[in-house]
Each structure stands twice: as structure tokens, then as C-alpha cells.
Backbone as a ProteinNet text record, in pm:
[ID]
protein_1_A
[PRIMARY]
XXXXXXXXXXXXXXXXXXXXXXXXXXXXXXXXXXXXXXXXXXXXXXXXXXXXXXXXXXXXXXXXXXXXXXXXXXXXXXXXXXXXXXXXXXXXXXXXXXXXXXXXXXXXXXXXXXXXXXXXXXXXXXXXXXXXXXXXXXXXXXXXXXXXXXXXXXXXXXXXXXXXXXXXXXXXXXXXXXXXXXXXXXXXXXXXXXXXXXXXXXXXXXXXXXXXXXXXXXXXXXXXXXXXXXXXXXXXXXXXXXXXXXXXXXXXXXXXXXXXXXXXXXXXXXX
[TERTIARY]
-944.6	-894	-973.2	-1024.8	-1101.9	-1015.3	-962.2	-879.1	-967.3	-917.8	-989.3	-918.8	-998.2	-941.5	-999	-912.4	-952.7	-926.9	-1015	-998.5	-921.3	-798.7	-714.9	-760.8	-753.1	-806.2	-732.6	-602.2	-526.4	-576.8	-638.4	-693.8	-813.1	-887.7	-1008.8	-1004.5	-894.8	-869.1	-970.8	-1038.7	-1139.4	-1269.7	-1281.8	-1405.6	-1391.4	-1487.1	-1489.6	-1521.5	-1489.6	-1512.5	-1651.8	-1761	-1891.2	-1905.1	-1864.3	-1875.4	-1788.7	-1665.7	-1578.4	-1630	-1704.3	-1765.6	-1867.3	-1952.7	-2052.5	-1985.6	-1881.3	-1806.7	-1744.8	-1686	-1623.7	-1726.1	-1844.9	-1950.5	-1991.5	-2014.8	-2056.7	-1949.2	-1822.3	-1712.7	-1678	-1717.1	-1692.4	-1579.9	-1540	-1435.9	-1494.1	-1403.4	-1442.3	-1421.4	-1322	-1282.1	-1253.4	-1237	-1180	-1061.7	-968	-851.5	-856.9	-885	-914.8	-802.2	-808.6	-707.1	-770.6	-801.5	-862.2	-760.7	-631	-526.2	-485	-526.1	-501.8	-355	-291.7	-149.4	-122.9	-227.9	-211.1	-136.7	-139.6	-71.6	-151.2	-84.9	-154.2	-262.2	-382.7	-491.5	-552.9	-505	-559.1	-671.9	-790	-903.3	-877.6	-950.3	-941	-1055.5	-1020.9	-1121.3	-1109.2	-1085.6	-1068.4	-1203	-1236.3	-1365.8	-1373.6	-1259.8	-1263.9	-1319.4	-1300.3	-1351.9	-1475.6	-1492.9	-1609.3	-1715.1	-1800.8	-1898.2	-1999.8	-2032.8	-2125.7	-2064.3	-1937.7	-1870.4	-1856.3	-1827.8	-1818.2	-1949.9	-2060.7	-2191.5	-2231.2	-2197.4	-2225.9	-2144.5	-2019.4	-1934.6	-1988.8	-2028.1	-2084.6	-2209.3	-2293.6	-2415.3	-2382.9	-2286.3	-2248.2	-2192	-2111.2	-2055.3	-2166.2	-2260.7	-2371.4	-2459.2	-2484.1	-2572.4	-2508.3	-2377.2	-2309.2	-2245.6	-2213.9	-2140.8	-1990.3	-1947.4	-1804.4	-1743.7	-1618.2	-1548.7	-1425.7	-1386	-1259.3	-1148.9	-1051.9	-939.9	-830	-789.1	-678	-698.5	-624.7	-626.4	-483.6	-472.3	-339.4	-346.1	-237.8	-102.9	-38.6	-0.9	61.6	212	251.9	392.5	478	601	701.1	795.1	793.6	882	941.1	1033.1	1109.2	1023.9	910.4	826.4	701.9	701.5	579.8	544.5	414.2	358.9	262.7	303	225.4	81.9	61.8	-73.3	-168.5	-112.5	-197.6	-277.5	-232.2	-300.2	-414.2	-426.5	-521.5	-666.3	-702.7	-839.6	-876	-786.7	-810.2	-817.7	-731.7	-733.1	-866.1	-909.7	-1033.2	-1153.7	-1164.3	-1278.9	-1279.6	-1165.1	-1157	-1181.8	-1133.3	-1158.7	-1307.4	-1378.1	-1523.8	-1593	-1532.2	-1589.1	-1536.5	-1452.5	-1407.8	-1274.7	-1196.2	-1066	-974.5	-884.2	-797.5	-651.2	-607.5	-465.5	-444.9	-325.9	-281.2	-156.3	-154.4	-35.9	55	185.6	283.1	401.8	474	600	690.1	818	916.4	985.8	984.5	1033.6	1140.9	1226.5	1341.5	1456	1579	1697.5	1752.5	1688.7	1733.7	1685.9	1772.3	1732.2	1683	1756.3	1713.2	1578.1	1560.4	1434.7	1319.2	1336	1221.3	1187	1285.8	1254.8	1175.2	1216.2	1144.6	1001.2	985.3	852.5	763	821.4	740.3	690	774.7	731	617.9	629	523.5	393.9	406.6	289.8	219.9	297.9	240.5	168.6	226.4	163.9	30.2	25.8	-99.6	-204.7	-164.2	-258.2	-311.7	-229	-269.7	-387.2	-397.6	-510.6	-642.8	-637.2	-757.7	-762.6	-682.6	-678	-642.7	-550.2	-506.1	-362.8	-337.2	-200.3	-139.4	-7.5	62.8	156.6	129.9	207.8	298.4	428.4	528.5	556.7	541.4	567.5	698.3	785.8	903.8	869.3	910.2	880.7	1013.3	1025.6	1152.9	1219.2	1139.5	1197.6	1183.5	1159.8	1141.4	1269.9	1258.7	1372.5	1404.2	1301.3	1315	1266.3	1359.6	1329.2	1346.1	1375.6	1387.1	1348.1	1345.2	1297.6	1393.6	1522.4	1621.5	1602.5	1585.2	1567.1	1435.3	1331.9	1201.6	1210.8	1279.7	1298.6	1370.8	1469.2	1543	1451.3	1359.1	1265	1175.4	1119.1	1026.7	1095.9	1217.6	1292.4	1330.6	1354.4	1393.8	1276.7	1159.3	1044.9	984.2	988.2	942.9	803.9	709.7	571.1	484.9	390.7	312	207.2	186.1	92.6	165.5	297.5	376.3	386.9	373.4	381.8	449.8	454.6	518.3	416.1	420.7	330.6	414.8	406.1	480.1	394.3	446	385.3	469.6	406.9	485.3	562.4	510.6	584.3	712.4	701.7	819.8	916.3	861.9	945.9	1035.5	973.9	1047.5	1145.4	1101	1183.3	1291	1275.5	1383.3	1480.9	1453.4	1541.2	1563.1	1453.7	1458.5	1472.8	1556.1	1574.3	1462.6	1407.5	1298.4	1336.6	1462.2	1506.2	1491.5	1484.9	1468.9	1332.9	1237.7	1104.3	1098.4	1198.4	1199.7	1236	1173.1	1201.2	1157.5	1077.5	1018.3	899.2	876.2	762.9	629.4	551	421.8	328.2	344.4	254.8	281.4	387.9	414.4	323.7	264.9	192.2	41.7	-16.1	-161.3	-228.2	-156.2	-207.3	-91.8	-116.3	-15.8	-82	-4.1	-49.8	-6.7	-101.8	-69.3	-90.4	5.7	-2.9	115	114.8	225.5	288.4	401.3	469.8	557.9	601.5	685.8	822.9	890.7	1021	1125.9	1126.2	1227.1	1197.6	1297.3	1283.4	1337	1254.7	1300.4	1423.2	1506.4	1628.1	1612.9	1497.7	1473.5	1358	1359.5	1251.6	1119.1	1122.8	1000.2	941.7	1029.1	983.6	923.2	984.8	932.9	795.3	783.1	656.2	546.4	579.6	478	411.7	492.5	433.9	359.4	420.7	361.4	224.5	201.7	74.6	-19.4	35.7	-45.7	-58.5	25.9	25.8	70.2	13.4	41.6	-40.1	5.3	-56.9	-130.5	-227	-294.3	-194.2	-207.2	-119.4	-121.2	-1.3	11.7	40.6	21.2	46.7	193.3	260.7	398.1	498.8	609.5	719.6	746.7	665.9	688.3	633.6	715.3	671	590.7	468	382.7	356.5	332.9	301.5	415.5	536.6	652.4	663.1	634.2	636.6	526.9	405.5	292.2	316.2	377.3	400.1	497	576.5	673.7	613.9	488.9	425.7	305.2	265.3	144	19.4	-87.4	-215.2	-267.8	-313.4	-363.1	-453.1	-495.2	-577.4	-488.5	-538.6	-464.9	-537.6	-471.1	-526.3	-476.7	-568.7	-531.5	-510.4	-382.8	-345.7	-291.3	-381.7	-347.5	-397.7	-346.4	-389.5	-343.7	-431.8	-397.8	-489.5	-437.8	-520.7	-587.4	-514.8	-572.1	-686.2	-673.7	-780.7	-903.4	-881.3	-994.2	-1067	-990.4	-1051.1	-1130.9	-1080.5	-1147.1	-1267.2	-1250.1	-1353.5	-1439.4	-1387.3	-1452.5	-1398.6	-1418.8	-1364.5	-1422.5	-1553	-1617	-1567.5	-1560.9	-1516	-1367.1	-1288.6	-1145.8	-1127.6	-1202.5	-1193.7	-1232.7	-1336.6	-1379.5	-1270.8	-1211.6	-1106.4	-983.7	-952.3	-841	-863.9	-984.7	-1015.1	-1021.6	-1089.5	-1102.1	-964.5	-880.5	-748.2	-659.5	-669.6	-588.9	-630.2	-760.6	-807.9	-765.8	-781.2	-742.5	-593.4	-512.3	-366.7	-330	-384.9	-351.5	-401.8	-521.2	-573.5	-485.4	-433.2	-348.7	-209.2	-159.8	-20.2	5.4	-100.5	-80.9	-163.4	-282.8	-371.9	-346.4
-5266.8	-5133.5	-5069.9	-4949.8	-4879.4	-4771.4	-4800.3	-4702.2	-4605.4	-4483.4	-4380.9	-4357	-4346.1	-4332.4	-4210	-4147.2	-4031.4	-4061.1	-4012.5	-4025.8	-3904.7	-3926.7	-3817.1	-3773.3	-3642.8	-3588.2	-3640.7	-3665.5	-3712.8	-3849	-3925.2	-4056.1	-4042.1	-3934.1	-3910	-3766.2	-3729.8	-3589.7	-3527.6	-3607.8	-3554.5	-3518.8	-3546.6	-3520.4	-3394.3	-3303.6	-3185.1	-3227.4	-3142.8	-3180.1	-3232.2	-3174.9	-3232.6	-3377.4	-3404	-3539.9	-3637.3	-3597.5	-3690.4	-3715.1	-3618.2	-3638.7	-3752.2	-3750.7	-3857.9	-3992.2	-3989.7	-4112.8	-4167.8	-4079.4	-4122.7	-4188.6	-4130.5	-4187	-4325.6	-4339.7	-4468.7	-4575.8	-4535.1	-4631.6	-4669.1	-4585.5	-4618.7	-4541.8	-4430.5	-4347.2	-4263.4	-4209.5	-4120.1	-3973.5	-3949.4	-3812.9	-3801.8	-3675.9	-3648.6	-3553.3	-3559.6	-3470	-3397.1	-3266.7	-3195.3	-3100.7	-3061.1	-2972.5	-2838.4	-2750.7	-2622.5	-2514.9	-2548.8	-2453.7	-2487.1	-2404.5	-2431.7	-2407.9	-2506.8	-2498.5	-2475.8	-2475	-2447.2	-2554.4	-2678.2	-2787.1	-2830.1	-2877.7	-2918	-3023.2	-2994.9	-3090.4	-3100.9	-3021.8	-3031.3	-2931.1	-2976.9	-2886.2	-2785.7	-2676.2	-2571.9	-2590.7	-2630	-2651.4	-2546.5	-2422.7	-2312.9	-2274.9	-2336.3	-2312.4	-2174.9	-2106.6	-1973.1	-1869.6	-1890.7	-1797.2	-1849.9	-1982.6	-2044.3	-2071.6	-1976.2	-1985.3	-2097.9	-2123.5	-2232.8	-2365.7	-2387.2	-2511.3	-2520.8	-2406.8	-2404.7	-2450.5	-2393.7	-2427	-2571.6	-2619.1	-2758.2	-2854.7	-2817.2	-2900.7	-2902.5	-2787.2	-2777.1	-2864.8	-2859.9	-2940.7	-3089.9	-3128	-3269.2	-3321.1	-3240.2	-3279.6	-3296.8	-3206.8	-3213.7	-3335.4	-3365.2	-3477.5	-3613.2	-3620.8	-3749.7	-3775.9	-3669.6	-3685.9	-3701.5	-3700.3	-3702.1	-3568.7	-3571.2	-3449.5	-3426.8	-3301	-3270.7	-3285.5	-3369.5	-3381.8	-3281.3	-3276.6	-3189.3	-3131.7	-3024	-2960.2	-2952.3	-2933.1	-2920.4	-2832.5	-2784.8	-2807.1	-2670.4	-2636.3	-2507.2	-2519.5	-2502.1	-2521.2	-2401.6	-2431.9	-2328.9	-2331.3	-2223.9	-2214.4	-2074.4	-2050.8	-1925.2	-1800.3	-1809.3	-1691.1	-1689.9	-1769.9	-1785.3	-1658.6	-1631.5	-1529.5	-1603.5	-1621.5	-1703.8	-1653.9	-1523.4	-1467.8	-1516.8	-1563.5	-1615	-1737.7	-1804.1	-1925	-1896.2	-1770.9	-1741.3	-1770.3	-1742.3	-1769.1	-1915.6	-2003.2	-2147.8	-2190.7	-2132.6	-2166.1	-2126.5	-2005.5	-1954.9	-2036.7	-2061.2	-2136.9	-2279.5	-2343.4	-2482.3	-2494.1	-2395.7	-2396.9	-2386	-2307.3	-2295.2	-2429.3	-2514.8	-2647.3	-2754	-2714	-2807.5	-2874.5	-2827.5	-2889.1	-2878.6	-2975.5	-2983.4	-2953.3	-2987.4	-2975.9	-2922	-2865.2	-2819.5	-2898.6	-2953.8	-3025	-2926.2	-2934	-2845.8	-2927.6	-2872.4	-2931.5	-2818.1	-2845.4	-2740.8	-2766.5	-2662.9	-2676.7	-2573.2	-2546.6	-2458.7	-2514.8	-2484.4	-2531.3	-2426.1	-2310.5	-2201.6	-2227.9	-2288.6	-2338.5	-2229	-2120.5	-2012.4	-1956.1	-1944.5	-1892.6	-1987.3	-2117.6	-2207	-2229.5	-2223.3	-2235.3	-2113.2	-1995.5	-1873	-1875.3	-1916.9	-1919.3	-2027.5	-2140.9	-2245.3	-2197.7	-2126.6	-2069.1	-1969.7	-1888.2	-1792.1	-1864.6	-1975.1	-2054.8	-2109.5	-2158.7	-2212.2	-2103.1	-1983.7	-1872.5	-1834.4	-1833.1	-1801.7	-1909.4	-2033.9	-2144.5	-2147.1	-2107.5	-2109.8	-2016.6	-1909.6	-1817.1	-1886.2	-1997.4	-2071.2	-2209	-2225.7	-2352.2	-2471	-2449.5	-2555.4	-2596.4	-2726.7	-2775.6	-2760.7	-2756.2	-2758.6	-2878.5	-2973.4	-3097.2	-3099.5	-3108.5	-3101.4	-3240.4	-3251	-3376.8	-3365.6	-3463.8	-3467.1	-3546.8	-3491.2	-3550	-3579.3	-3697.6	-3745.5	-3651.5	-3577.6	-3488.7	-3340.4	-3310.4	-3172.3	-3115.7	-2994.2	-2934.4	-3004.7	-3027.1	-3107.2	-3246.5	-3341.1	-3470.8	-3591	-3569.8	-3685.6	-3646.5	-3746	-3725.5	-3639.1	-3656	-3576.9	-3428.7	-3388.9	-3247.9	-3194.7	-3279.8	-3240.2	-3216.2	-3303.7	-3289.7	-3159.8	-3122.7	-2998.3	-2876.9	-2881.3	-2769.9	-2757.1	-2867.8	-2863.7	-2819.7	-2865.6	-2825.2	-2677.9	-2628.2	-2487.9	-2392.9	-2424.7	-2333.8	-2345.8	-2466.8	-2490.1	-2432.9	-2466.5	-2421.7	-2538.4	-2510.7	-2620.9	-2674.8	-2607.2	-2661	-2716.2	-2731.2	-2788.7	-2939.5	-3012.2	-3157.6	-3214.4	-3345.5	-3415.9	-3509.8	-3521.7	-3613.3	-3712.9	-3838.1	-3945.2	-4004.6	-4002	-4070.6	-4195.1	-4311.7	-4435.8	-4450.2	-4392.9	-4399.4	-4316.4	-4193.4	-4107.4	-4158.6	-4216.8	-4277.4	-4383.6	-4468.7	-4576	-4521.2	-4427.1	-4379.9	-4280.4	-4222.2	-4139.3	-4223	-4353.3	-4450	-4413	-4375.6	-4342.4	-4470.4	-4465.7	-4579.7	-4580.5	-4696.2	-4706.7	-4652.3	-4664.5	-4617.6	-4466.8	-4396.8	-4251.4	-4209.6	-4302.2	-4271.9	-4281.6	-4345.1	-4363.2	-4233.4	-4211.8	-4097.5	-3962.2	-3963.9	-3838.3	-3804.2	-3677.3	-3639.4	-3690.1	-3754.4	-3806.9	-3695.7	-3578.1	-3467.6	-3414.3	-3459.1	-3418.9	-3491.4	-3602.9	-3689.1	-3665.2	-3623.4	-3601.5	-3692.7	-3722.7	-3816.4	-3862.8	-3968.9	-4023.9	-4062.5	-4063.2	-4113.2	-4258.6	-4345.5	-4485.8	-4522.5	-4593.7	-4650.3	-4744.3	-4822.1	-4912.7	-4871.6	-4933.4	-4903.5	-5020	-5022.5	-5131.3	-5130.3	-5243.9	-5258.3	-5164.6	-5153.4	-5071.1	-4922.8	-4849.4	-4705.3	-4633	-4554.1	-4484	-4396.6	-4381.5	-4301.6	-4161.5	-4133.6	-4001.2	-3932.3	-3799.5	-3722.1	-3755.4	-3770	-3801.2	-3935.1	-4033.1	-4164.6	-4160.1	-4082.8	-4068.6	-4001.4	-3897.1	-3824.1	-3912.8	-3992.3	-4076.8	-4169.5	-4241.1	-4330.6	-4250	-4141.8	-4062.5	-4007.3	-3968.5	-3905.8	-3995.3	-4100.6	-4174.7	-4325.5	-4384.7	-4531.5	-4588.8	-4540.7	-4599.3	-4728.2	-4813.3	-4944.5	-4954.5	-5047.5	-5077.1	-5138.7	-5110.4	-5174.4	-5326.8	-5383.1	-5528	-5571.1	-5482.7	-5515.5	-5498.3	-5406.7	-5373.9	-5427.3	-5354.6	-5404	-5317.6	-5212.8	-5126	-5194.3	-5198.5	-5259.7	-5156.5	-5135.1	-5033.2	-5062.2	-5186.7	-5224.3	-5187.4	-5206.8	-5175	-5024.4	-4947.2	-4801.5	-4755.7	-4806.9	-4768.7	-4806.5	-4920.8	-4968.7	-4880.1	-4800.8	-4712.6	-4576.3	-4553.5	-4424.2	-4439.9	-4331.4	-4339.9	-4358.3	-4404.3	-4420	-4284	-4275	-4148.3	-4174.7	-4069.9	-4084	-4126.1	-4219.9	-4265.8	-4216.6	-4128.5	-4075.6	-4161.7	-4214.3	-4307	-4228.8	-4204.5	-4134.5	-4238	-4289	-4400.4	-4370.4	-4264.6	-4235.6	-4345.1	-4384.6	-4487.4	-4463.6	-4397.2	-4352.6	-4467.3	-4577.1	-4689.6	-4753.7	-4762.3	-4822.1	-4732.1	-4602.4	-4509.4	-4522	-4536.9	-4553.4	-4683.1	-4786.6	-4917.4	-4925.8	-4876.1	-4894.5	-4771.6	-4652.9	-4529.8	-4486.2	-4358.8	-4304.8	-4372.5	-4391.6	-4445.2	-4585.6	-4672.4	-4809.1	-4813	-4728.1	-4722.6	-4678.8	-4578.2	-4531.7	-4642.6	-4718.6	-4829.3	-4936.7	-4970.4	-5073.1	-5027.9	-4899.5	-4847.4	-4876.1	-4848.4	-4866.7	-5014.7	-5094.6	-5237.7	-5304.5	-5275.5	-5336.9	-5288.9	-5161.8	-5108.7	-5169.4	-5174.7	-5235	-5380.3	-5453.6	-5594.6	-5610.2	-5526.4	-5533.4	-5505	-5399	-5363	-5468.1	-5523.4	-5628.1	-5752.7	-5785.2	-5905	-5885.8	-5762.2	-5739.9	-5668.6	-5612.9	-5540	-5594	-5646.1	-5689.6	-5834.5
-2215	-2241.9	-2357	-2331.9	-2433.6	-2496.1	-2612.3	-2681.4	-2759.7	-2777.7	-2851.4	-2984.3	-3090.9	-3225	-3296.1	-3374.9	-3455	-3602.1	-3686.4	-3831	-3881.9	-3930.7	-3979.2	-4118.2	-4141.6	-4266.7	-4389	-4377.2	-4491.9	-4540.1	-4451.4	-4487.5	-4581	-4563.8	-4645	-4697.4	-4759.5	-4790.9	-4885.6	-4965	-5055.8	-4987.4	-4860.2	-4786.1	-4701.6	-4714.1	-4629.1	-4485.5	-4385.8	-4245.4	-4211.5	-4266.9	-4232.9	-4279.8	-4403.7	-4457.1	-4378.3	-4346.2	-4273.5	-4131.4	-4077.3	-3945.1	-3950.5	-4051.9	-4065.3	-4096.5	-4177.9	-4207	-4079.1	-3998.2	-3872.5	-3780.4	-3774.6	-3689.8	-3739	-3868.5	-3924.1	-3907	-3914.1	-3905.6	-3762	-3664.8	-3524.9	-3457.5	-3515.9	-3454.4	-3340.2	-3258.1	-3149.1	-3185.5	-3269.6	-3304.3	-3453.9	-3497.7	-3629	-3610.1	-3704.1	-3706.9	-3840.8	-3838.2	-3962.3	-4006.3	-4134.1	-4193.3	-4234.2	-4137.9	-4171.9	-4209.5	-4200.4	-4239.9	-4382.7	-4476.2	-4618.1	-4651.9	-4715.7	-4747.3	-4895.6	-4977.5	-5118.8	-5196.1	-5146.3	-5215.6	-5338.8	-5442.8	-5566.1	-5538.4	-5583.7	-5570.6	-5432.2	-5337.3	-5200.8	-5181.6	-5137.8	-5119	-5006.6	-5011.8	-4909.3	-4810	-4686.9	-4583	-4472.4	-4511.8	-4416.9	-4356.3	-4245.8	-4182	-4115.6	-4101.6	-4041.8	-4138.9	-4268.5	-4368.1	-4439.5	-4439.2	-4502.3	-4394.5	-4373.6	-4264.5	-4286.6	-4412.6	-4441.1	-4398.4	-4433.6	-4393.9	-4242.4	-4178.3	-4031.9	-3969.8	-4015	-3958.5	-3988.6	-4108.8	-4143.4	-4057	-4030.5	-3944.7	-3802.7	-3753.5	-3618.6	-3606.5	-3706.6	-3705.8	-3708.9	-3793.1	-3803.2	-3671	-3604.6	-3475.2	-3372.1	-3372.3	-3276	-3302.4	-3428.7	-3462.9	-3435.6	-3447.7	-3436.2	-3300.2	-3227.6	-3102.4	-3123.3	-3249	-3279.9	-3236.2	-3191.7	-3151.2	-3239.4	-3251.7	-3317.9	-3215	-3244.7	-3152	-3184	-3310.6	-3346.1	-3485.4	-3511.4	-3642.7	-3696	-3828.2	-3887	-4012.1	-4063.1	-4016.5	-3998.1	-3875.6	-3847.5	-3869.1	-3993.9	-4028.9	-3987.4	-3946.9	-3922.8	-4042.8	-4121.9	-4238.6	-4242.7	-4333.7	-4334.2	-4344.2	-4412.8	-4434.4	-4345.7	-4241.6	-4162.5	-4084.4	-4079.2	-3990.7	-3898.8	-3775.4	-3681.9	-3667.5	-3676.5	-3661.8	-3770.9	-3883.7	-3991.4	-3947.6	-3841.9	-3795.2	-3697	-3656	-3549.1	-3588.7	-3713.3	-3755.6	-3742.3	-3785	-3774.2	-3628.1	-3543.7	-3401.5	-3337.8	-3367.7	-3307.6	-3351.7	-3481.8	-3533.2	-3479.5	-3478.5	-3433.5	-3283.8	-3208.1	-3063.8	-3035	-3115.6	-3099	-3121.7	-3202.6	-3230.7	-3135.6	-3039.4	-2936.3	-2959.8	-3058.3	-3084.6	-2962.8	-2951.2	-2835.1	-2866.2	-2986	-3019	-3160	-3180.8	-3311.9	-3348.6	-3468.9	-3515.4	-3588	-3555.9	-3618.9	-3668.2	-3764.4	-3810.5	-3857.7	-3866.8	-3893.7	-4026.3	-4112.6	-4249.5	-4281.7	-4186.3	-4205	-4122.7	-4164.3	-4091.5	-3995.7	-3990.3	-3903.7	-3760.8	-3680.8	-3548.9	-3456	-3442.6	-3353.6	-3396.7	-3528.4	-3582.8	-3551.3	-3578.7	-3561	-3413.9	-3326.1	-3183.5	-3137	-3182.7	-3147.9	-3200.8	-3325.7	-3386	-3326.4	-3290	-3227.2	-3090.9	-3017.3	-2890.3	-2909.9	-3015.6	-3048.2	-3084.2	-3156	-3193.6	-3068.7	-2974.5	-2849.8	-2771.2	-2769.6	-2698.5	-2761.2	-2894.7	-2963.5	-2936.4	-2946.5	-2925	-2782.6	-2689.2	-2547.8	-2522.8	-2601.6	-2586.8	-2616.8	-2690.5	-2728.1	-2662.8	-2556.7	-2480.8	-2569.2	-2660.8	-2751.5	-2719.8	-2724.4	-2721.2	-2860.2	-2868	-2995.9	-2994.8	-3083.5	-3086	-3208.3	-3182.1	-3288.4	-3344.6	-3475.3	-3546.3	-3623.2	-3607	-3693.5	-3818.5	-3932.3	-4063.1	-4132.3	-4189	-4241.1	-4340.3	-4418	-4519.5	-4482.4	-4354	-4309.4	-4248.5	-4189.7	-4122.5	-3992.7	-3910.5	-3788.7	-3824.3	-3831.1	-3891.8	-3800.2	-3671.9	-3583	-3440.8	-3354.9	-3217.4	-3136.7	-3159.2	-3085.5	-3110.4	-3236	-3269.8	-3212.9	-3215	-3160.4	-3010.3	-2941.9	-2797.1	-2764.1	-2843.2	-2821.8	-2832.6	-2928.8	-2945.4	-2822.4	-2777.8	-2664.5	-2537.1	-2518	-2398.2	-2404.7	-2523.6	-2539.6	-2515.9	-2570	-2552.5	-2413	-2355.6	-2218.5	-2193.3	-2284.3	-2270.5	-2223.5	-2133.3	-2077.5	-2173.4	-2287.2	-2386.8	-2508.9	-2499.2	-2608.6	-2590.3	-2701.9	-2695.7	-2817.9	-2821.9	-2932.3	-2995.6	-3126.6	-3196.7	-3276	-3235.3	-3302.6	-3413	-3534.9	-3648.4	-3672.9	-3670.2	-3676.6	-3807.7	-3917.1	-4043	-4035	-3985.9	-3975.6	-3868.4	-3763.4	-3659.7	-3721.9	-3801.8	-3868.7	-3971.5	-4052.3	-4163.6	-4122.5	-4004.3	-3951	-3868.6	-3864.2	-3795.5	-3649.3	-3582.7	-3441.3	-3360	-3257.7	-3167.4	-3063.6	-3038.7	-2941	-2804.1	-2767.3	-2635.5	-2621.7	-2736.2	-2731.2	-2676.1	-2676.9	-2624	-2472	-2413.8	-2269.3	-2198.3	-2085.8	-1998	-2054.5	-2161.9	-2208.3	-2118.7	-2091	-2004.9	-2060.5	-1977.6	-2021.7	-2068.7	-2010.1	-2045.9	-2186.2	-2249.1	-2388	-2488	-2446.1	-2539.7	-2531.6	-2644.4	-2652	-2755.1	-2862.5	-2962.3	-3049.7	-3126.5	-3217	-3347.9	-3455.7	-3585.6	-3601.4	-3629.8	-3651.8	-3798.1	-3853.3	-3987.2	-4003.1	-4108.4	-4138.1	-4270.4	-4302.3	-4426.9	-4467.8	-4592.7	-4641.3	-4574.4	-4583.2	-4517.7	-4578.3	-4709.2	-4776	-4756.1	-4708.2	-4688.1	-4811.5	-4879.6	-5000.1	-4971.8	-5071	-5055.7	-5113.7	-5173.9	-5231.4	-5159.1	-5164.6	-5104.6	-5171.1	-5304.7	-5379.4	-5335.4	-5313.3	-5268.7	-5129.5	-5041	-4904.6	-4905.6	-4987.7	-4995.1	-5052.6	-5153.1	-5217	-5115.7	-5038.6	-4938.6	-4833	-4787.8	-4680.4	-4712.5	-4838.1	-4874.5	-4954.1	-5018.5	-5115	-5091	-5007.6	-5004.5	-4870.3	-4763.2	-4632.4	-4617	-4526.6	-4509.8	-4376.4	-4372	-4245.9	-4147.8	-4018	-3920	-3933.5	-3937	-3952.6	-4094.9	-4190.7	-4331.6	-4370.3	-4303.2	-4340	-4240.3	-4226.8	-4143.4	-4020.1	-3996.9	-3880.9	-3755.3	-3651.2	-3525.2	-3446.1	-3489.9	-3430.1	-3282.8	-3250.1	-3111.7	-3017.7	-3060.8	-2978.1	-2955.7	-3059.6	-3046.1	-2950.7	-2970.8	-2886.8	-2741	-2718.2	-2581.4	-2503.7	-2575	-2509.8	-2475.6	-2515.5	-2493.1	-2400	-2333.1	-2249.4	-2334.9	-2273.4	-2343.3	-2386.5	-2511.9	-2564.1	-2683.7	-2751.4	-2870.8	-2987.6	-3068.9	-3185.8	-3310.8	-3383	-3506.8	-3622.1	-3699.2	-3806.1	-3935.3	-3964.7	-4087	-4184.6	-4268.2	-4357.2	-4498.9	-4560.7	-4697.9	-4794	-4883.6	-4984	-5103.8	-5204.3	-5315.7	-5390.6	-5410.9	-5485.3	-5408.5	-5277.7	-5197.9	-5193.5	-5187.1	-5191.1	-5324.4	-5432.7	-5564.5	-5572.2	-5506.7	-5510.8	-5417.1	-5292	-5189.5	-5164.4	-5195.9	-5154.9	-5019.1	-4987.6	-4862.5	-4738	-4735.5	-4615.5	-4582.7	-4682.4	-4658	-4624.2	-4688.9	-4654.7	-4509.6	-4467.1	-4328.1	-4231.7	-4266.1	-4180	-4171.1	-4283.8	-4284.6	-4206	-4212.7	-4132.5	-3984.6	-3937	-3795.5	-3757.8	-3838.4	-3808.9	-3802.3	-3900.5	-3904.7	-3790.3	-3755.3	-3645.9	-3512.5	-3487.3	-3362.2	-3352.3	-3461.2	-3462.4	-3434.5	-3497.9	-3478.1	-3331.8	-3275.1	-3137.1	-3040.1	-3063.7	-2976.1	-2977.9	-3095.3	-3108.1	-3051.1	-3055.5	-3022.2	-2890.1	-2831.6	-2705.7	-2589.6	-2616.2	-2507.6	-2466.6
[MASK]
+++++++++++++++++++++++++++++++++++++++++++++++++++++++++++++++++++++++++++++++++++++++++++++++++++++++++++++++++++++++++++++++++++++++++++++++++++++++++++++++++++++++++++++++++++++++++++++++++++++++++++++++++++++++++++++++++++++++++++++++++++++++++++++++++++++++++++++++

């Protein structure tokens, strides 16, 4: 079985898209998953390739030289003040580079509002032949698989999908049986990573692991193989940020170790 892997931007967040493209090629990935939608978070670089033409052209050149492809972009958040049209520049630029999917998440509790806006997001993305994959995040507005399923069934768009992140799956305490009987066409890619057995009880604790200290598959207590076995075969994006390891090994070596450890884990537990 030949699995396809993508290097998620959060894993190498200090690297602009051109650099992470070359790192992905050297490490053996098939795709990259980039963050061209700037969220203004503290310490997070701005990789808006729609307005930074030099970065756009450098990314295009890196993709052409390496044969690496962009699988997905992020993060098209649905929040109370969102203007869906603000995402169009990122969609257009990324589509020109061959991106296939847009990752989205919901950060408001207003159900009627977020269902309406997610439908609008799917309609905008469809103009650029992009799927929109909704991720539930443990500390977000839509925080589990049940709520995510309700959104997808409500919008009923053929380019709407679901993105399972194994850390959030575990920390939202989703039952494996919930993955059964979901439409296969909803699945385009998944985030793989591991985490410690203890689930933090505070938002700050959840965020810390999620952004700064995820583990290689097999290092923690998440039964990744069982989750993967319940889903159809698809692209696996390795979102494994770990600040201490990046400081110790550098981005390139950390990215390589993410892939080596993930392949080894899946080969041992699934094949």
C-alpha cells in the first residue's frame, strides 16, 4: 500500500511555503499543507501569497522544481465577525498553485449563523474547484464529530467534507463508532499525530499541546491506527508541532522524523 503524506505548516511554522516545499521534498513527502490565510496570531508569520507576489512566485518555482504539490490550505475560520469574501484571495492564489482543499473550523456558538456561513464558504470555494473540509477542535465552537456531521448534512454541498485530527478526536472523546456509516466522499485528508494520555482540563492546556508539543505516532496514548482503520484511504497530513524538537533538530530534521515515525507506526499497526 502506497500512502500519501503531506507536511502540515504548523509542523514547520517558521518556514515560508517555498522553504517548506524543499524540506518536504528532501524528507520524502508527497504534498504540503500551507497557511496562506493570515490570522494575526502572536508570533505567527504572515504567508499571504495572494498579496505577496514574490512569495507566490517563489512557491510556484519550488513546487515546479520539486514535484511537490499543495494539498490543502488553512485556515478559513467561521467566527462572529467573519466576511467570507475575505478568503477569496487565498482561494484564488492557492488554486492557481494546484491546491485541492480548504481547511475550516467554527469559532462561534451561533448555530444558524455558522451553518449559513459554512455554506457560503463552500459556495465560494467551489468557484475555484476547492473542497472545504471542516475540522472540529476541542476548544472551538464546533468541538466534536456529532456537531460537524450536523453542519455537513445541513449545508448539503458536494464539495463539503470532514477533516479528522487524531489529537482533537481523542481529546473531544469521540467514540470510534461515530466514524462508521459516514459518507466516504466526505473524507479528503486527515491530520495524524499522537498525544499524552492525560487530557488537559483547561483551554490553555489544550492549546499548548495542540500548537507546541504534539508527539510522533506511537509515542503517546492515542490509538491512531484504530481511527485510521475506520476511515477510507486518503492523504495524511502530519501536523506534529513540537517547539523543543525544532529547537534541538531544526525544522528539516523534525519534518523528516515526523514522516519516518508515522510510516513506521502505520506499517507496524495497519499492514
